[in-house]
Residue, then its C-alpha position, 0 to 999 in steps of 0.5 A: m907548724a902554724k901557731k894558734a892565735a892567742s885567744p883574748a882573756t875572759i874577764t869574769l865578774k870576780h875579775l871586775a869586782a877585784a878591780i873595782a874593789e882596788d880602785q874604789e877602796l872597797s872589799k872584794k865582797q862589797a864590790e862583788s855584791i854591787l856587781s851581782d845586784m847590777v846584773s840582777m837589776i839588768t836581767k829584771h828590766l830586760k825580762k819586762g821588755e825595757r831597754i837599758r842604755i849604758v853611756g859609753l857602752g851601748i844599749l841592751q834590749v830584748r828582740k823578738r824573733a818570729a816563728r819559722m820553719g826549720r829543717n832536718p839536714p840529712p833528709a832536707n825536709r822542712s817539718r820542724s817548726r821553730p817557735a817565736r821567742r825573745l832574745p837579749s841583744a846588745r847594740p854597742r855604742n857608735s865607736r866612730k863618735p869620740s867619747r866625751a873624755s877624749v873630747l875633753i882631753e883634746s880640748e885642754p890647752k897644751l902647756 
């Protein structure tokens, strides 16, 4: 029998808050509050149609999808229309460019 490929673990806001709390010597509640505020601010700005650039992560933005005709698979008729809508999208940073930290580490003189 073939083994199932292990799926990567899902990291939640609570996991991130716990890690930040440990690294920054904050309480878990404070770290969770900071993260939830950040998520709500990102959501608010995306609803306004603004782009959000997070250095080292990428760009978050809202893209517009045009209206189109859908189809019902069994009879294959093209009768249902899909309205135009706005969808959030993420464009990750170009991973081929070295990060700023790696450039600094590589440029340090070796002892």
